[in-house]
C-alpha positions as CSV (number, residue, x, y, z in Angstrom):
1,X,5.7,22.1,16.0
2,X,2.3,21.3,14.5
3,X,0.4,23.9,12.5
4,X,-2.8,24.5,14.6
5,X,-4.5,25.5,11.4
6,X,-3.9,22.2,9.6
7,X,-5.7,19.0,10.6
8,X,-3.7,16.4,12.3
9,X,-5.3,13.4,10.6
10,X,-3.8,11.7,7.5
11,X,-2.4,13.9,4.8
12,X,-4.5,13.8,1.6
13,X,-2.8,12.5,-1.6
14,X,-3.7,15.9,-3.3
15,X,-1.9,17.9,-0.5
16,X,1.1,15.4,-0.6
17,X,1.5,15.9,-4.3
18,X,1.3,19.6,-4.0
19,X,4.0,19.6,-1.4
20,X,6.2,17.3,-3.6
21,X,5.9,19.6,-6.5
22,X,6.9,22.5,-4.4
23,X,9.9,20.8,-2.9
24,X,11.2,19.5,-6.3
25,X,10.6,22.9,-8.0
26,X,13.8,24.2,-6.2
27,X,12.9,24.6,-2.6
28,X,15.8,23.3,-0.4
29,X,15.8,23.9,3.3
30,X,12.8,26.0,4.3
31,X,12.9,29.2,6.3
32,X,12.0,27.6,9.7
33,X,15.1,25.2,9.3
34,X,17.5,28.0,8.1
35,X,20.8,28.4,9.8
36,X,19.8,31.6,11.6
37,X,20.9,32.3,15.2
38,X,19.4,29.4,17.2
39,X,17.3,30.0,20.3
40,X,18.2,28.6,23.6
41,X,18.6,24.8,23.5
42,X,18.5,24.7,19.7
43,X,21.3,24.1,17.2
44,X,21.8,25.8,13.9
45,X,21.0,23.8,10.8
46,X,24.6,23.8,9.8
47,X,25.7,22.6,13.1
48,X,23.0,19.8,13.1
49,X,23.9,18.6,9.7
50,X,27.5,18.2,10.6
51,X,26.2,15.4,13.0
52,X,25.0,13.4,10.1
53,X,28.0,11.4,8.9
54,X,28.8,8.7,6.4
55,X,28.8,5.1,7.5
56,X,30.6,2.6,5.4
57,X,30.9,-1.1,6.2
58,X,32.4,-4.2,4.9
59,X,31.1,-7.7,5.3
60,X,32.7,-11.0,4.6
61,X,31.6,-12.3,1.1
62,X,30.6,-15.6,2.9
63,X,28.3,-13.8,5.3
64,X,24.6,-14.8,4.9
65,X,23.4,-11.1,4.5
66,X,26.0,-10.5,1.7
67,X,23.7,-12.3,-0.7
68,X,21.0,-9.8,-0.3
69,X,22.6,-6.7,1.1
70,X,26.1,-6.8,-0.5
71,X,29.5,-7.1,1.1
72,X,30.1,-3.4,1.0
73,X,27.4,-1.0,2.3
74,X,27.1,2.7,2.4
75,X,24.7,5.0,4.2
76,X,24.4,7.7,6.8
77,X,24.7,7.8,10.7
78,X,23.9,10.2,13.4
79,X,26.4,11.2,16.1
80,X,24.5,10.9,19.3
81,X,27.1,11.5,22.0
82,X,30.4,13.2,22.4
83,X,32.3,9.9,22.6
84,X,31.7,9.2,19.0
85,X,28.7,7.0,19.3
86,X,26.8,6.7,15.9
87,X,23.3,5.6,15.4
88,X,22.3,4.2,12.1
89,X,20.0,1.6,10.4
90,X,20.8,-1.9,11.4
91,X,21.2,-3.4,7.9
92,X,24.3,-1.4,7.3
93,X,26.0,-3.2,10.4
94,X,24.5,-6.6,9.9
95,X,27.5,-9.1,10.1
96,X,29.9,-6.2,9.4
97,X,33.6,-6.9,10.2
98,X,34.8,-3.4,9.4
99,X,33.3,0.1,9.6
100,X,34.4,3.6,8.9
101,X,32.8,7.0,9.6
102,X,33.1,9.9,7.0
103,X,33.0,13.4,8.3
104,X,31.9,16.6,6.6
105,X,35.6,17.8,6.3
106,X,36.6,14.7,4.3
107,X,38.2,12.9,7.2
108,X,37.6,9.1,7.5
109,X,37.8,7.4,10.9
110,X,37.7,3.7,11.7
111,X,34.9,2.6,13.9
112,X,33.8,-0.4,15.8
113,X,30.4,-2.0,15.2
114,X,28.6,-2.3,18.6
115,X,25.0,-3.4,18.0
116,X,22.5,-4.8,15.6
117,X,19.0,-5.1,16.9
118,X,16.5,-6.9,14.5
119,X,13.6,-6.2,16.8
120,X,13.8,-2.4,16.2
121,X,16.1,-2.1,13.2
122,X,18.7,0.0,14.9
123,X,22.4,-0.4,14.6
124,X,25.2,1.4,16.7
125,X,29.0,1.9,16.1
126,X,31.6,4.0,17.7
127,X,34.4,5.9,16.2
128,X,37.8,4.9,17.3
129,X,39.1,8.5,17.4
130,X,37.4,11.8,18.4
131,X,35.1,13.0,15.7
132,X,35.0,16.7,16.8
133,X,31.3,16.8,15.8
134,X,28.6,18.2,18.1
135,X,26.1,15.4,18.8
136,X,22.5,15.7,17.6
137,X,20.0,15.9,20.5
138,X,17.4,13.2,20.8
139,X,13.8,14.5,20.6
140,X,10.6,12.7,21.1
141,X,8.7,10.9,18.3
142,X,5.7,10.0,20.3
143,X,3.8,13.3,19.7
144,X,4.7,13.4,15.8
145,X,1.6,13.3,13.8
146,X,0.5,13.5,10.1
147,X,1.0,16.8,8.3
148,X,3.9,17.9,10.5
149,X,6.9,19.4,8.6
150,X,10.2,17.7,9.1
151,X,13.7,17.7,7.6
152,X,15.3,14.5,6.2
153,X,19.1,14.8,6.3
154,X,21.6,12.2,4.8
155,X,25.4,12.6,4.8
156,X,26.5,15.4,2.6
157,X,25.5,18.7,4.4
158,X,22.8,21.0,3.1
159,X,22.8,19.6,-0.4
160,X,21.5,16.3,1.1
161,X,18.9,17.9,3.5
162,X,15.4,17.8,2.2
163,X,12.1,19.1,3.7
164,X,9.4,16.6,3.8
165,X,6.0,16.0,5.4
166,X,4.9,13.3,7.9
167,X,2.1,11.5,6.0
168,X,1.2,8.8,8.3
169,X,1.9,7.0,11.6
170,X,1.1,3.2,11.5
171,X,2.3,-0.2,11.8
172,X,4.8,-1.5,9.2
173,X,5.3,-5.1,8.6
174,X,8.2,-6.4,6.6
175,X,8.4,-9.7,4.7
176,X,11.6,-10.5,6.7
177,X,9.8,-11.2,10.0
178,X,10.0,-7.6,11.0
179,X,7.4,-5.5,12.8
180,X,7.4,-1.9,13.7
181,X,4.6,-0.4,15.6
182,X,3.7,3.4,14.9
183,X,6.4,3.8,12.4
184,X,6.9,7.2,10.8
185,X,6.2,7.7,7.1
186,X,7.3,10.8,5.2
187,X,6.9,12.1,1.6
188,X,8.5,12.9,-0.8
189,X,11.0,10.2,-0.7
190,X,14.6,10.9,0.1
191,X,17.0,9.1,-2.3
192,X,19.7,8.5,0.4
193,X,17.3,7.2,3.2
194,X,19.5,4.5,4.7
195,X,20.4,5.8,8.2
196,X,19.3,9.3,7.4
197,X,18.2,11.6,10.3
198,X,14.6,12.7,10.6
199,X,14.7,16.1,12.4
200,X,12.2,18.6,13.8
201,X,12.4,22.3,13.2
202,X,14.4,22.6,16.4
203,X,17.0,20.3,15.1
204,X,16.2,17.4,17.2
205,X,16.3,13.7,16.1
206,X,13.0,11.9,15.9
207,X,13.7,9.0,13.5
208,X,16.2,7.1,11.6
209,X,15.7,6.3,7.9
210,X,15.0,2.6,7.1
211,X,13.1,2.1,3.7
212,X,11.7,3.5,0.6
213,X,7.9,2.7,0.2
214,X,5.3,3.2,-2.4
215,X,2.4,3.6,0.1
216,X,3.7,6.1,2.6
217,X,0.2,7.7,3.1
218,X,-1.4,4.4,3.8
219,X,-2.5,1.2,2.2
220,X,-4.1,1.5,-1.3
221,X,-2.5,5.0,-1.7
222,X,0.2,5.4,-4.4
223,X,2.3,7.9,-2.5
224,X,6.0,7.4,-2.6
225,X,8.0,8.0,0.6
226,X,10.3,6.7,3.4
227,X,9.7,4.7,6.5
228,X,11.6,6.0,9.7
229,X,12.2,4.1,12.9
230,X,10.9,6.3,15.8
231,X,13.6,7.5,18.1
232,X,11.6,6.7,21.2
233,X,12.1,3.0,20.4
234,X,15.8,3.6,21.1
235,X,15.6,5.1,24.6
236,X,14.6,2.0,26.6
237,X,16.9,-0.4,24.9
238,X,20.1,1.9,24.5
239,X,21.8,0.5,27.5
240,X,21.1,-3.0,26.4
241,X,22.6,-2.3,23.0
242,X,25.7,-0.9,24.4
243,X,26.0,-3.8,26.8
244,X,25.2,-6.8,24.7
245,X,24.7,-5.6,21.1
246,X,21.0,-6.1,21.0
247,X,17.9,-5.5,23.1
248,X,17.4,-7.7,26.1
249,X,14.6,-10.3,26.6
250,X,13.7,-13.7,25.2
251,X,14.6,-14.3,21.5
252,X,11.5,-14.4,19.4
253,X,10.9,-17.6,17.4
254,X,12.1,-17.2,13.8
255,X,11.1,-19.2,10.7
256,X,13.3,-17.9,7.9
257,X,10.2,-17.3,5.9
258,X,9.8,-14.4,3.5
259,X,6.1,-13.7,2.6
260,X,4.2,-11.0,0.8
261,X,0.7,-10.0,1.8
262,X,-1.7,-9.8,-1.2
263,X,-5.4,-9.0,-0.4
264,X,-5.0,-10.5,3.0
265,X,-3.3,-13.7,1.9
266,X,0.3,-14.5,2.6
267,X,2.3,-15.9,-0.2
268,X,5.8,-17.4,0.5
269,X,8.2,-15.5,-1.9
270,X,11.4,-17.1,-0.6
271,X,13.3,-18.9,2.3
272,X,16.3,-18.3,4.2
273,X,18.8,-20.9,3.0
274,X,19.2,-23.5,5.8
275,X,16.6,-21.8,7.9
276,X,13.8,-23.6,9.8
277,X,11.0,-23.2,7.2
278,X,13.1,-24.5,4.4
279,X,14.1,-27.5,6.6
280,X,10.4,-28.3,7.4
281,X,9.6,-28.4,3.6
282,X,7.9,-25.1,2.9
283,X,8.3,-24.0,-0.5
284,X,8.1,-20.6,-2.4
285,X,4.6,-20.2,-3.8
286,X,3.0,-21.8,-0.6
287,X,0.2,-19.9,0.9
288,X,0.2,-19.5,4.7
289,X,-3.3,-19.7,6.0
290,X,-3.0,-19.8,9.8
291,X,-1.1,-20.7,12.8
292,X,-2.3,-23.8,14.9
293,X,-5.8,-23.5,13.3
294,X,-6.1,-19.7,14.0
295,X,-6.4,-18.0,10.5
296,X,-4.0,-15.1,9.8
297,X,-5.0,-12.5,7.2
298,X,-1.9,-10.2,7.2
299,X,1.7,-10.0,8.0
300,X,1.3,-8.1,11.2
301,X,-1.3,-10.6,12.6
302,X,0.9,-13.5,11.5
303,X,3.9,-12.2,13.3
304,X,1.9,-11.4,16.5
305,X,0.5,-14.9,16.5
306,X,3.9,-16.5,15.9
307,X,5.7,-14.6,18.7
308,X,2.9,-15.3,21.1
309,X,3.7,-18.9,21.0
310,X,6.9,-18.5,23.1
311,X,10.6,-18.0,22.6
312,X,12.9,-19.1,19.8
313,X,13.0,-22.9,19.7
314,X,9.2,-23.4,20.0
315,X,7.4,-25.6,17.4
316,X,5.2,-23.6,15.1
317,X,2.2,-25.4,13.6
318,X,1.7,-23.6,10.2
319,X,-1.5,-24.3,8.2
320,X,-0.2,-24.0,4.6
321,X,-1.7,-24.4,1.2
322,X,0.9,-26.6,-0.2
323,X,0.2,-27.7,-3.7
324,X,-3.5,-28.5,-4.0
325,X,-4.0,-29.3,-0.2
326,X,-4.1,-27.6,3.0
327,X,-1.4,-29.1,5.2
328,X,-0.4,-28.7,8.8
329,X,3.5,-28.3,8.8
330,X,5.2,-28.1,12.1
331,X,8.3,-25.9,12.0
332,X,10.8,-25.8,14.9
333,X,11.6,-22.2,15.1
334,X,15.1,-20.9,15.4
335,X,17.1,-17.9,16.8
336,X,17.8,-15.5,14.1
337,X,20.9,-14.2,15.9
338,X,22.4,-17.8,15.8
339,X,21.7,-18.1,12.1
340,X,23.5,-15.1,10.9
341,X,27.3,-14.9,11.3
342,X,27.4,-12.1,13.7
343,X,30.4,-9.8,13.8
344,X,32.9,-10.7,16.5
345,X,32.6,-7.1,17.9
346,X,29.1,-7.9,19.2
């Protein structure tokens, strides 16, 4: 799918701005995504877009995540098998008690939340009645590089399908103790990115929409775009998600500490109410300098060091600038899945 005449390195800001202007000037689905007769093994654009559905969920107002994500959530999902299995971004399903799938013909079908996986950010639900929609085939995200043209499709058919450019592949570290290696970043941004499908020219799924970011092309570059979870992260854990609602393996130590990286320093911005860090006395405004005497200068390094200490429950010795003094604060880590009020369905 790559253009051999175009370099595969990071896209330049000038090229990204040129693409964005061209797209917003009225270009919709480009010719190589058009609904012409598909070749063998391919689906038409129209058929593919039918597989992008609406996902609406409801969460109890008392749920922990309702404070930040709301009690009613709305986004997109991707039908990935004929049984009505729908893949989406995890935060739409976090602590959800009820779910519904909306189809292109206007039908709404109740669905059951199946999985929420914090490690990857994926969520799964299954429709309780046949959807009558052809599933979207899974592609491979490993070979996707900067400067490749892709299609971002949210629920709503062709009017919600927008061409974009992969502008970088790199690690993403979120302030909520989340790390995604080799995430896919695209530009220009899609306004309905949550759970949206990232598609190749052959109509195969290579990513699931997660976030809006202001630095899609890389740090220090003001290029707005979206972050997508690579589909290859789903393949080895899909059986676990269907079996137990999350990926297998030891639970990572969780602190309930939200921090922001500014010039290599980690500032605590807020704390999970009732979480381990709050209980240990860490306050918003504190500066995390290291773990057990080992300096950390970024979120990704902080998380890797934290998770290397062991499973959930391990004590974490944080070196914190607390007021005017550097203090060693021992935080007994917890299990994030035990802290959230998980849906009874998984």
